[in-house]
Structure formats: structure tokens, C-alpha cells
DRENTOR-976309 format. One record per residue (C-alpha): y, x, z; residue number from 1. Coordinates in Angstrom, 3 decimals, m for minus. Example, Ala and Ser with C-alpha at 12.3 -4.5 7.8 and 13.67 -1.06 7.14 Angstrom:
2
ATOM,yy,xx,zz,pos
ATOM,m4.500,12.300,7.800,1
ATOM,m1.060,13.670,7.140,2
REM end
This chain:
486
ATOM,yy,xx,zz,pos
ATOM,m60.328,36.482,0.502,1
ATOM,m57.542,37.823,2.987,2
ATOM,m54.998,36.498,0.211,3
ATOM,m56.182,32.805,0.482,4
ATOM,m56.560,32.869,4.076,5
ATOM,m53.293,33.916,4.424,6
ATOM,m51.999,31.490,1.937,7
ATOM,m53.761,28.659,3.985,8
ATOM,m51.972,29.377,7.026,9
ATOM,m48.820,29.723,5.906,10
ATOM,m49.209,26.239,4.723,11
ATOM,m50.498,25.317,7.862,12
ATOM,m47.154,26.960,9.869,13
ATOM,m44.655,25.269,7.118,14
ATOM,m47.052,21.831,7.438,15
ATOM,m46.439,22.153,11.161,16
ATOM,m42.852,23.013,10.957,17
ATOM,m42.316,19.633,9.669,18
ATOM,m42.713,17.592,12.570,19
ATOM,m40.752,19.866,14.872,20
ATOM,m38.015,19.779,12.669,21
ATOM,m37.712,16.036,12.809,22
ATOM,m38.295,15.939,16.253,23
ATOM,m35.303,18.657,16.977,24
ATOM,m32.644,16.164,16.421,25
ATOM,m31.661,15.195,20.057,26
ATOM,m28.723,12.934,21.083,27
ATOM,m25.989,15.816,22.903,28
ATOM,m22.498,14.764,21.781,29
ATOM,m19.727,12.134,21.230,30
ATOM,m16.976,12.351,18.981,31
ATOM,m13.923,10.382,18.863,32
ATOM,m10.512,10.858,17.114,33
ATOM,m7.039,9.526,17.671,34
ATOM,m4.675,7.997,14.885,35
ATOM,m2.473,11.184,15.110,36
ATOM,m5.042,14.014,15.229,37
ATOM,m5.096,16.420,12.384,38
ATOM,m8.439,17.575,10.734,39
ATOM,m7.463,19.673,7.687,40
ATOM,m7.067,23.156,6.905,41
ATOM,m5.320,25.238,4.220,42
ATOM,m6.779,25.954,0.965,43
ATOM,m5.139,26.541,m2.374,44
ATOM,m2.199,25.054,m4.485,45
ATOM,m3.093,21.190,m5.403,46
ATOM,m6.767,21.274,m4.036,47
ATOM,m7.783,19.220,m1.529,48
ATOM,m6.874,21.174,1.877,49
ATOM,m9.599,19.147,3.770,50
ATOM,m12.639,21.317,4.335,51
ATOM,m15.090,18.937,2.527,52
ATOM,m17.404,18.674,0.027,53
ATOM,m16.416,16.022,m1.947,54
ATOM,m20.278,15.256,m2.860,55
ATOM,m21.136,15.063,0.668,56
ATOM,m18.542,12.932,1.275,57
ATOM,m19.103,10.331,m1.579,58
ATOM,m22.403,10.167,m0.177,59
ATOM,m21.402,9.659,3.390,60
ATOM,m18.571,7.224,2.064,61
ATOM,m21.205,5.133,0.648,62
ATOM,m23.673,5.278,3.206,63
ATOM,m21.008,4.644,6.297,64
ATOM,m19.063,1.926,4.558,65
ATOM,m22.816,0.005,4.156,66
ATOM,m23.006,0.525,8.173,67
ATOM,m19.865,m0.793,8.452,68
ATOM,m20.213,m3.794,6.366,69
ATOM,m22.991,m4.681,8.135,70
ATOM,m22.210,m3.312,11.988,71
ATOM,m24.848,m1.450,12.066,72
ATOM,m25.160,0.936,15.039,73
ATOM,m26.649,3.484,13.728,74
ATOM,m26.364,5.745,10.291,75
ATOM,m29.076,8.182,8.834,76
ATOM,m27.956,11.419,7.514,77
ATOM,m30.592,13.898,7.392,78
ATOM,m32.015,15.218,5.460,79
ATOM,m30.470,13.663,2.513,80
ATOM,m26.869,14.484,3.801,81
ATOM,m26.057,17.574,5.557,82
ATOM,m23.108,17.539,7.491,83
ATOM,m22.573,20.076,10.416,84
ATOM,m21.264,18.713,13.794,85
ATOM,m18.029,20.747,13.411,86
ATOM,m17.392,19.245,10.519,87
ATOM,m18.217,15.226,11.218,88
ATOM,m14.960,14.241,12.670,89
ATOM,m13.483,15.289,9.673,90
ATOM,m15.615,13.563,7.157,91
ATOM,m15.619,10.418,9.433,92
ATOM,m11.775,10.464,9.722,93
ATOM,m11.225,10.564,5.866,94
ATOM,m13.588,7.649,5.017,95
ATOM,m11.728,5.877,7.808,96
ATOM,m8.377,6.506,7.021,97
ATOM,m8.686,6.229,3.397,98
ATOM,m10.147,2.571,3.770,99
ATOM,m7.694,0.388,5.612,100
ATOM,m10.057,m2.668,5.024,101
ATOM,m12.802,m1.318,8.031,102
ATOM,m9.594,m2.160,10.543,103
ATOM,m12.251,m2.991,13.184,104
ATOM,m14.065,0.137,13.452,105
ATOM,m13.630,1.830,16.767,106
ATOM,m13.012,5.590,15.965,107
ATOM,m15.837,7.228,18.667,108
ATOM,m19.175,7.720,17.965,109
ATOM,m22.147,9.847,18.794,110
ATOM,m24.833,12.117,16.697,111
ATOM,m28.442,13.553,17.445,112
ATOM,m27.985,17.334,16.400,113
ATOM,m30.538,19.717,15.571,114
ATOM,m30.599,23.255,16.835,115
ATOM,m28.458,24.357,13.744,116
ATOM,m26.118,22.053,14.667,117
ATOM,m26.454,19.720,11.709,118
ATOM,m26.235,15.708,12.607,119
ATOM,m29.641,13.887,11.960,120
ATOM,m27.891,10.476,12.431,121
ATOM,m25.462,8.516,14.124,122
ATOM,m25.223,6.468,16.428,123
ATOM,m22.886,4.035,19.015,124
ATOM,m21.253,2.837,16.143,125
ATOM,m19.194,0.164,17.559,126
ATOM,m16.334,m2.450,16.591,127
ATOM,m13.464,m4.353,17.794,128
ATOM,m15.090,m7.953,16.747,129
ATOM,m18.119,m9.731,17.379,130
ATOM,m19.161,m10.909,13.959,131
ATOM,m18.315,m10.559,10.143,132
ATOM,m16.974,m13.962,9.995,133
ATOM,m14.342,m12.638,12.157,134
ATOM,m13.822,m9.909,9.539,135
ATOM,m14.026,m12.313,6.619,136
ATOM,m11.353,m14.541,7.976,137
ATOM,m8.766,m11.548,8.080,138
ATOM,m9.824,m10.074,4.823,139
ATOM,m9.213,m13.748,3.165,140
ATOM,m5.753,m13.219,4.837,141
ATOM,m5.151,m10.077,4.091,142
ATOM,m6.386,m11.014,0.104,143
ATOM,m3.072,m13.543,0.231,144
ATOM,m0.510,m11.124,1.550,145
ATOM,m2.360,m8.290,m1.136,146
ATOM,m1.429,m10.842,m3.756,147
ATOM,2.544,m11.656,m2.396,148
ATOM,2.684,m8.066,m3.287,149
ATOM,1.219,m7.893,m6.225,150
ATOM,3.324,m10.753,m7.592,151
ATOM,5.492,m7.560,m8.300,152
ATOM,3.136,m5.550,m10.087,153
ATOM,2.785,m6.327,m13.779,154
ATOM,m0.176,m4.581,m15.979,155
ATOM,2.342,m2.738,m18.087,156
ATOM,3.886,m0.803,m15.101,157
ATOM,3.349,2.979,m15.197,158
ATOM,1.645,4.347,m11.335,159
ATOM,5.355,5.332,m10.717,160
ATOM,6.695,1.711,m11.020,161
ATOM,4.091,0.232,m8.794,162
ATOM,4.460,2.953,m5.945,163
ATOM,8.099,2.217,m5.898,164
ATOM,7.707,m1.466,m6.135,165
ATOM,4.968,m1.559,m2.868,166
ATOM,7.488,1.140,m1.193,167
ATOM,10.279,m1.401,m1.630,168
ATOM,8.661,m4.465,m0.750,169
ATOM,7.072,m2.827,2.630,170
ATOM,10.795,m1.548,3.043,171
ATOM,12.282,m5.003,2.379,172
ATOM,9.680,m7.223,3.995,173
ATOM,8.521,m5.221,6.925,174
ATOM,10.267,m4.483,10.349,175
ATOM,9.611,m1.132,12.810,176
ATOM,8.772,m2.179,16.382,177
ATOM,7.804,0.133,18.379,178
ATOM,6.457,m2.475,21.231,179
ATOM,3.789,m3.319,18.418,180
ATOM,0.899,m1.554,19.364,181
ATOM,m1.656,m2.633,16.233,182
ATOM,m1.713,0.685,13.904,183
ATOM,m3.806,m1.383,10.848,184
ATOM,m3.155,m2.589,7.956,185
ATOM,m3.023,m5.895,9.695,186
ATOM,0.925,m5.233,9.603,187
ATOM,0.288,m7.385,6.125,188
ATOM,0.083,m10.829,8.140,189
ATOM,2.570,m10.653,10.816,190
ATOM,5.076,m7.706,8.960,191
ATOM,5.611,m6.067,12.610,192
ATOM,4.155,m2.415,12.875,193
ATOM,4.326,1.145,13.666,194
ATOM,4.019,4.011,11.449,195
ATOM,0.349,4.095,11.257,196
ATOM,0.212,0.469,10.254,197
ATOM,2.678,1.037,7.536,198
ATOM,0.646,3.813,6.002,199
ATOM,m2.705,1.924,6.524,200
ATOM,m0.856,m1.002,4.491,201
ATOM,0.414,1.187,1.759,202
ATOM,m2.971,2.823,1.253,203
ATOM,m4.429,m0.014,1.193,204
ATOM,m2.141,m1.195,m1.888,205
ATOM,m2.817,1.889,m3.622,206
ATOM,m6.665,1.534,m3.216,207
ATOM,m6.352,m2.059,m5.088,208
ATOM,m3.993,m0.316,m7.727,209
ATOM,m6.554,2.293,m8.082,210
ATOM,m3.994,4.661,m7.639,211
ATOM,m5.518,7.804,m5.227,212
ATOM,m3.526,8.335,m1.916,213
ATOM,m4.482,9.556,1.612,214
ATOM,m2.852,9.996,4.939,215
ATOM,m0.687,12.499,7.298,216
ATOM,m0.610,12.671,10.637,217
ATOM,1.127,14.910,12.801,218
ATOM,m0.133,14.995,16.448,219
ATOM,3.646,16.879,17.717,220
ATOM,5.763,14.129,15.984,221
ATOM,3.163,11.199,17.028,222
ATOM,3.837,10.299,13.350,223
ATOM,1.675,9.461,10.520,224
ATOM,2.524,8.805,6.460,225
ATOM,0.981,9.148,2.795,226
ATOM,0.378,10.869,0.155,227
ATOM,0.107,9.851,m2.790,228
ATOM,m1.238,11.312,m6.369,229
ATOM,1.163,10.812,m9.320,230
ATOM,0.801,12.375,m12.780,231
ATOM,m1.775,14.827,m11.024,232
ATOM,0.427,16.020,m8.178,233
ATOM,0.868,15.019,m4.670,234
ATOM,3.548,14.017,m2.995,235
ATOM,4.684,12.666,0.348,236
ATOM,5.720,9.179,1.158,237
ATOM,7.162,8.290,4.424,238
ATOM,7.617,4.563,4.136,239
ATOM,8.514,4.344,8.127,240
ATOM,11.360,6.615,7.804,241
ATOM,12.891,4.732,4.590,242
ATOM,13.555,1.636,6.676,243
ATOM,16.216,1.384,8.757,244
ATOM,16.439,1.029,12.963,245
ATOM,17.193,m1.281,13.741,246
ATOM,15.962,m3.535,10.638,247
ATOM,18.793,m4.116,8.150,248
ATOM,18.034,m7.275,5.905,249
ATOM,17.819,m5.970,2.181,250
ATOM,18.299,m2.319,3.108,251
ATOM,15.883,m0.338,1.587,252
ATOM,16.251,3.884,1.379,253
ATOM,14.366,6.288,m0.500,254
ATOM,15.199,9.811,1.394,255
ATOM,11.098,10.031,2.254,256
ATOM,9.753,9.160,m1.480,257
ATOM,7.715,11.073,m3.524,258
ATOM,8.694,14.625,m1.493,259
ATOM,7.400,17.890,m1.955,260
ATOM,5.588,18.951,1.495,261
ATOM,8.308,21.933,1.726,262
ATOM,11.012,19.139,1.370,263
ATOM,9.596,16.616,3.725,264
ATOM,9.514,19.586,6.173,265
ATOM,13.139,20.235,5.541,266
ATOM,14.243,16.423,6.795,267
ATOM,12.137,16.882,9.916,268
ATOM,8.725,16.570,9.567,269
ATOM,6.731,19.253,11.734,270
ATOM,3.713,19.626,13.239,271
ATOM,0.736,18.957,10.281,272
ATOM,m1.252,20.431,8.003,273
ATOM,m1.376,18.035,4.531,274
ATOM,m4.683,16.867,3.109,275
ATOM,m3.291,18.379,m0.206,276
ATOM,m0.956,20.767,m1.348,277
ATOM,2.623,19.026,m2.563,278
ATOM,4.486,21.666,m4.156,279
ATOM,6.274,19.557,m7.230,280
ATOM,9.870,19.477,m6.957,281
ATOM,10.128,16.741,m9.872,282
ATOM,11.224,14.106,m7.551,283
ATOM,13.182,16.179,m5.054,284
ATOM,16.595,15.643,m6.354,285
ATOM,16.185,12.182,m8.545,286
ATOM,19.060,10.355,m9.502,287
ATOM,17.718,7.192,m7.247,288
ATOM,17.044,9.377,m4.281,289
ATOM,20.442,8.442,m2.203,290
ATOM,20.248,4.580,m3.384,291
ATOM,20.198,2.218,m0.867,292
ATOM,19.014,m0.741,m2.525,293
ATOM,15.562,m1.870,m4.149,294
ATOM,14.442,m0.253,m7.246,295
ATOM,13.526,m2.638,m9.591,296
ATOM,11.163,m2.438,m12.869,297
ATOM,11.461,m5.799,m15.331,298
ATOM,9.913,m5.751,m18.352,299
ATOM,9.289,m2.137,m18.074,300
ATOM,13.041,m1.202,m17.549,301
ATOM,13.665,m0.021,m14.378,302
ATOM,17.175,m1.089,m12.962,303
ATOM,19.097,0.067,m9.767,304
ATOM,21.978,0.614,m8.133,305
ATOM,24.148,3.940,m8.831,306
ATOM,27.143,4.038,m6.590,307
ATOM,28.684,1.090,m7.263,308
ATOM,27.646,0.338,m10.473,309
ATOM,24.279,m1.636,m11.495,310
ATOM,22.341,0.576,m13.950,311
ATOM,19.330,0.586,m16.302,312
ATOM,16.726,3.686,m16.185,313
ATOM,19.054,5.334,m18.959,314
ATOM,22.148,5.155,m16.795,315
ATOM,23.903,2.134,m18.880,316
ATOM,26.024,m0.023,m16.711,317
ATOM,24.669,m3.643,m16.427,318
ATOM,27.058,m4.576,m13.871,319
ATOM,30.506,m2.414,m13.114,320
ATOM,32.073,m2.642,m9.795,321
ATOM,30.018,m4.551,m7.252,322
ATOM,32.606,m3.780,m5.137,323
ATOM,35.377,m5.249,m7.165,324
ATOM,36.592,m1.425,m7.726,325
ATOM,38.847,m1.183,m4.793,326
ATOM,36.297,0.303,m2.617,327
ATOM,36.421,m2.349,0.125,328
ATOM,33.537,m4.487,0.545,329
ATOM,34.341,m8.250,1.769,330
ATOM,32.664,m9.536,5.006,331
ATOM,34.733,m12.476,4.686,332
ATOM,37.727,m13.582,2.900,333
ATOM,40.229,m11.334,4.800,334
ATOM,37.570,m8.579,6.037,335
ATOM,36.645,m5.843,4.609,336
ATOM,34.710,m2.376,5.462,337
ATOM,35.600,0.410,3.666,338
ATOM,33.384,2.945,1.276,339
ATOM,30.216,0.779,1.136,340
ATOM,27.926,m0.818,m1.305,341
ATOM,25.680,m3.592,0.259,342
ATOM,24.154,m4.210,m2.783,343
ATOM,20.058,m5.589,m3.102,344
ATOM,18.399,m6.321,m6.436,345
ATOM,15.273,m8.160,m7.047,346
ATOM,13.322,m9.920,m9.739,347
ATOM,11.708,m12.997,m9.795,348
ATOM,10.245,m14.687,m13.260,349
ATOM,11.985,m12.118,m15.292,350
ATOM,15.129,m12.665,m14.715,351
ATOM,16.740,m9.962,m12.447,352
ATOM,18.899,m10.547,m9.337,353
ATOM,22.091,m8.781,m7.483,354
ATOM,25.135,m8.953,m5.205,355
ATOM,28.443,m8.440,m5.208,356
ATOM,30.370,m8.933,m2.176,357
ATOM,31.490,m12.112,m3.427,358
ATOM,28.249,m13.468,m4.598,359
ATOM,24.861,m13.795,m6.604,360
ATOM,24.121,m12.831,m9.845,361
ATOM,20.900,m13.478,m12.274,362
ATOM,20.738,m11.230,m15.442,363
ATOM,18.346,m11.568,m18.198,364
ATOM,17.097,m8.842,m20.065,365
ATOM,16.476,m10.151,m23.177,366
ATOM,19.768,m12.108,m23.496,367
ATOM,21.768,m9.907,m21.825,368
ATOM,23.461,m12.983,m19.825,369
ATOM,25.126,m12.667,m16.475,370
ATOM,25.063,m16.138,m14.271,371
ATOM,26.489,m16.355,m10.957,372
ATOM,24.492,m18.591,m8.995,373
ATOM,26.170,m18.657,m5.523,374
ATOM,29.804,m17.871,m4.720,375
ATOM,30.444,m16.135,m1.276,376
ATOM,32.147,m13.434,0.775,377
ATOM,30.116,m10.944,2.300,378
ATOM,26.843,m11.000,0.850,379
ATOM,24.890,m7.997,2.228,380
ATOM,22.022,m7.394,0.074,381
ATOM,19.165,m9.236,m0.966,382
ATOM,15.463,m9.495,m1.514,383
ATOM,12.785,m11.651,m3.291,384
ATOM,10.045,m13.085,m1.008,385
ATOM,7.775,m15.035,m3.975,386
ATOM,10.259,m17.445,m5.736,387
ATOM,12.868,m17.449,m2.992,388
ATOM,15.610,m14.859,m2.485,389
ATOM,16.497,m13.849,0.927,390
ATOM,20.204,m12.569,1.113,391
ATOM,21.744,m10.959,4.259,392
ATOM,25.094,m11.428,5.449,393
ATOM,27.836,m9.665,7.934,394
ATOM,27.635,m10.937,11.258,395
ATOM,30.677,m10.012,13.515,396
ATOM,28.662,m10.487,16.564,397
ATOM,25.874,m8.082,15.743,398
ATOM,28.548,m5.793,13.933,399
ATOM,25.808,m5.130,11.098,400
ATOM,24.339,m7.866,8.223,401
ATOM,21.506,m9.697,8.782,402
ATOM,19.747,m12.416,6.916,403
ATOM,21.518,m15.620,6.465,404
ATOM,20.279,m17.609,4.164,405
ATOM,17.791,m17.871,1.326,406
ATOM,18.010,m19.445,m2.470,407
ATOM,15.002,m21.311,m4.140,408
ATOM,14.538,m19.988,m7.485,409
ATOM,11.445,m22.486,m8.511,410
ATOM,9.100,m24.730,m7.060,411
ATOM,6.140,m22.196,m6.515,412
ATOM,3.917,m22.174,m3.531,413
ATOM,0.508,m20.031,m2.666,414
ATOM,m2.611,m22.400,m2.431,415
ATOM,m5.478,m21.231,m0.025,416
ATOM,m8.257,m19.828,m1.321,417
ATOM,m11.192,m21.895,m3.578,418
ATOM,m14.225,m20.399,m4.312,419
ATOM,m15.791,m20.558,m7.992,420
ATOM,m18.763,m19.004,m8.922,421
ATOM,m19.215,m17.652,m5.290,422
ATOM,m15.638,m15.811,m5.950,423
ATOM,m12.688,m16.511,m3.605,424
ATOM,m9.505,m17.038,m5.583,425
ATOM,m5.834,m17.329,m4.938,426
ATOM,m3.627,m19.271,m7.293,427
ATOM,m0.023,m20.161,m7.003,428
ATOM,1.416,m23.610,m8.173,429
ATOM,4.040,m24.155,m10.237,430
ATOM,6.065,m27.493,m10.518,431
ATOM,8.992,m26.813,m13.139,432
ATOM,8.829,m25.342,m16.103,433
ATOM,9.387,m21.719,m15.620,434
ATOM,7.461,m18.557,m15.789,435
ATOM,5.140,m17.648,m12.767,436
ATOM,2.420,m15.108,m11.802,437
ATOM,m1.472,m15.934,m11.229,438
ATOM,m3.405,m13.840,m9.629,439
ATOM,m7.331,m13.996,m8.674,440
ATOM,m9.195,m11.631,m6.578,441
ATOM,m12.087,m9.700,m6.535,442
ATOM,m14.738,m9.279,m9.166,443
ATOM,m13.055,m12.284,m10.945,444
ATOM,m10.041,m12.662,m13.316,445
ATOM,m6.803,m10.998,m12.182,446
ATOM,m4.708,m13.792,m13.712,447
ATOM,m1.029,m12.830,m14.646,448
ATOM,2.176,m13.508,m16.271,449
ATOM,2.695,m16.835,m17.504,450
ATOM,4.577,m16.377,m21.223,451
ATOM,5.412,m18.063,m24.635,452
ATOM,2.864,m15.449,m25.973,453
ATOM,m0.052,m15.938,m23.584,454
ATOM,m3.577,m16.229,m24.733,455
ATOM,m5.010,m19.222,m22.009,456
ATOM,m3.945,m22.065,m20.295,457
ATOM,m3.595,m23.068,m16.911,458
ATOM,m4.412,m26.755,m16.000,459
ATOM,m2.627,m27.676,m12.251,460
ATOM,m3.215,m30.256,m9.832,461
ATOM,0.255,m32.184,m10.712,462
ATOM,m1.475,m32.451,m14.019,463
ATOM,0.213,m29.959,m16.018,464
ATOM,m0.722,m27.535,m18.243,465
ATOM,0.865,m24.029,m19.187,466
ATOM,m0.258,m20.866,m20.826,467
ATOM,m1.412,m17.794,m19.550,468
ATOM,m1.884,m14.509,m19.695,469
ATOM,m5.747,m13.834,m18.063,470
ATOM,m6.750,m10.252,m17.527,471
ATOM,m9.847,m8.754,m16.573,472
ATOM,m10.045,m5.688,m13.280,473
ATOM,m9.203,m3.794,m15.872,474
ATOM,m6.197,m5.508,m17.256,475
ATOM,m7.904,m5.591,m20.609,476
ATOM,m6.623,m9.226,m21.733,477
ATOM,m9.415,m11.695,m22.509,478
ATOM,m9.155,m15.512,m23.600,479
ATOM,m10.271,m17.958,m21.425,480
ATOM,m9.467,m21.304,m20.006,481
ATOM,m8.695,m21.324,m15.866,482
ATOM,m8.427,m24.742,m14.587,483
ATOM,m7.341,m25.459,m10.843,484
ATOM,m9.519,m28.010,m9.416,485
ATOM,m10.435,m28.719,m5.838,486
REM end
């Protein structure tokens, strides 16, 4: 009888403790983090250095993002998600930095806690916009900016080639400006920003491409950059420090591309603890590290400028002596600079474009044919902006190479998004008989390169029809008809 009474008494005590626990959460602290806050701690080689339980993070991320998308002000955590008050900033910052599309989330919040320090719920979540309609408008514009970068990404590219392509695009098309206070991926819209903006834009593109990446911060430097996972290893990527300041049209550096932690430290980065250990030295002394022009992949072959020659990935010379072989780079018919090679390369519609000091050339990888498309002294690099070659020339007043002109390769234009089956689609038009890229967005089809061997048909508003490749999000081809209509 005493035993039964003891069990009943224990049950009463346990039951009475439940409401006490639930009521034990009181709002007693606020939290916030700066863009440069370090929120990581050391662990072992090639393992996450962040003291974060990945299962807890996954559950927390799902719940937090759902709240952000609804602009909720509170998120319930306990008892399903147990995070201590000492760890909440790490979890929140990790989700925030790795999901740039939620740029409108304010980096401060409060929380209710119990006596053990575990969060019951997050409170006072706040946002920099008044409604999700504003966010949807921005996301639609970001989708178009994203598609512009994806024009240069093909399904058969390796992750290395995709990472390099995104890096070079941002260096070519973005301008660093310390006066620009925006620190989000909105740099993709006006193409001007600071290091945090570069890093968030790169993170966004890696998310789109399905490549693992994260951010690294240094409060001492007041600087932020990325880490990316390639072939199972983590590497540092600092696009900001690879972009010349002041901006030099068509100049791309690769000094801070795919480095180990020791290597990037040797090059001047300090005051940071990396989210992941980066010990691989595979790319520390890569042949392309000193290249000062873009590295371009066409039909699975990588091309770059090595010293004064245009070469492919096997070091086969495509064009020899870009400077004419005299070590002098013409800036006019009578003036030159010594010991420099101001060559840029880009790809449009399957053709490679590059410049010497006296002209711009196209190279067809299939026929091996080279053609001069512009005779002009003083070309100082070029890059592609959709269907346009942008080239620089020497400005004697500036004493530097600056943007000088454009060459339109084909009549391609971006259309406004339209909706089909409730899904926004961004498309391109082609008004002449050349291959183009067509890409849709979201859960719909990704439509890629026009090619004679393609498996679909696109009907354009001008009445023309062209065959196309059509891919699902997994990039597996499907046979489909695709008609553009208003």
C-alpha cells in the first residue's frame, strides 16, 4: 500500500511540474549580431567548426524561415527545438548568412528562457519592409539578375567551372564602393556594393547551383568573404579582394580564389575563425592563380590567358603573342605600355571572344577558326553582358583602361516575367538565327542551350521557332514543347 501511495505521489509531483516548466519561460534578454561578428569555435580538420548540432540547426532553420516568409514576430522553439541562450546567436546568424534571400530580416530579436537558459520562443522578430509584396517585387528582380549569371552556366560544367564562372562574372560586373551601405545580395540589382554584398550574392548563387557555401567574418578587418565546398573540401573565396579598386574594366584577379586557411592568412586575412577547416592546398599554386583575365569554359573546355598567350586547359596555344610578341601593349597607334597583357575573354553563344592590343577576335572551338571582329588600337580587356561584348580602352586623362565601347553579337533581350501555372518564368528572345540560352525559374523547367541536337521547340512572339534543350531542376532532359505567349 505504501508503494502504491509512493507511486501516486511521484506521479502527482511529475504532473505538477509540467505547468511549472511551461510557465517557467520568461522574456529576459535580447540578442543581436553585427554583419562582422564571429560566431564560431575551433573543432577538427574538415569538420564544421561551428558548435552547432546540425539536426537542431535543420529543424531551427525550417521553423525560422517559415516565420520569415510570413513575417511572423514570434517563433516557438521549446520543447521540440532545444537551443541554449548562449548558442542562439550562432544558430540565428548561421541561418541568416546562408540564406541571403531573407535580406529584409533585422539582425536583432528577443527570447523567453527558462531557469536552465533554454529558449522557449523567439520574440520581437522584425523586418525592414512593411509587407511581403515588397519582398516579392525584389525577389522577381533578383530572379532576373540570377538568370543573367546562369546564362554562362551550362549543365555539363563541373562545380569548379561553375564557381569560377560566378566569381569572374561578379568581378567583371560589380563595382566595390565603400560609400554604398547596402550589405545584402541586392548588389545583384545595381551592381555596386561592399564586401558583405559581394559575399551574400556569391552565397545566393551557390545556393541556386546546389553548391555548399558559407560566410567568414573578421571583426578586426571589418571584412567578410566566403567559403565553398568543392570535391569534399572547403576553400576560401574572397571576390571583393579579387576585384581591382578603383574598378578596372574587364580586369579579373584570382589571388584569393579557392585558398586554404593558411594561404589566405599568409595573404593578409586575420582576426577570423573559419566556419570550416580548409587545409587542402590543391589550388594554392594553381596555374591560373596569377591570371588577370576571366577564365571561361566553352563546351567543357576551360580557356585562360597565360602570360601573353591564349591557352586551353591542356596548355594548347589558341592564339600566340596577344601583345604582338614585342612586350609592348599598344594604347594608340603610336603609344604603348611595357610588360603588360590586358586581355579579357568571354563566351557568347558557344564562341570564345578575346582581345589583343589591336583588335577583338572570335574563336570557334569546333572549327578552330579565328576571326577578327574589330580592328582598333588600345583594347584593354573585354567581358560579356548577356549578348553584348563590353570592351575597355586606354584613357589618357585617367591613365588607366576604362570602359570604351560595346559590340552587340545578336539581338537577344530579356523579357519581363510572365506566369504559367502559377510559376514565374523569365525568358529571352532571339530575333536572329543563332544559339541562345533560355532559362525558367522556380519549380518549373530550366530551359537551356539552343542547339541543332536539341529535343524541344520554342515559339517566339515574332513568329519564329527554334529547337531547344529543356531541363528539369535536376538538369535531367525531358521532351517538352514550350510556347512563349502573353
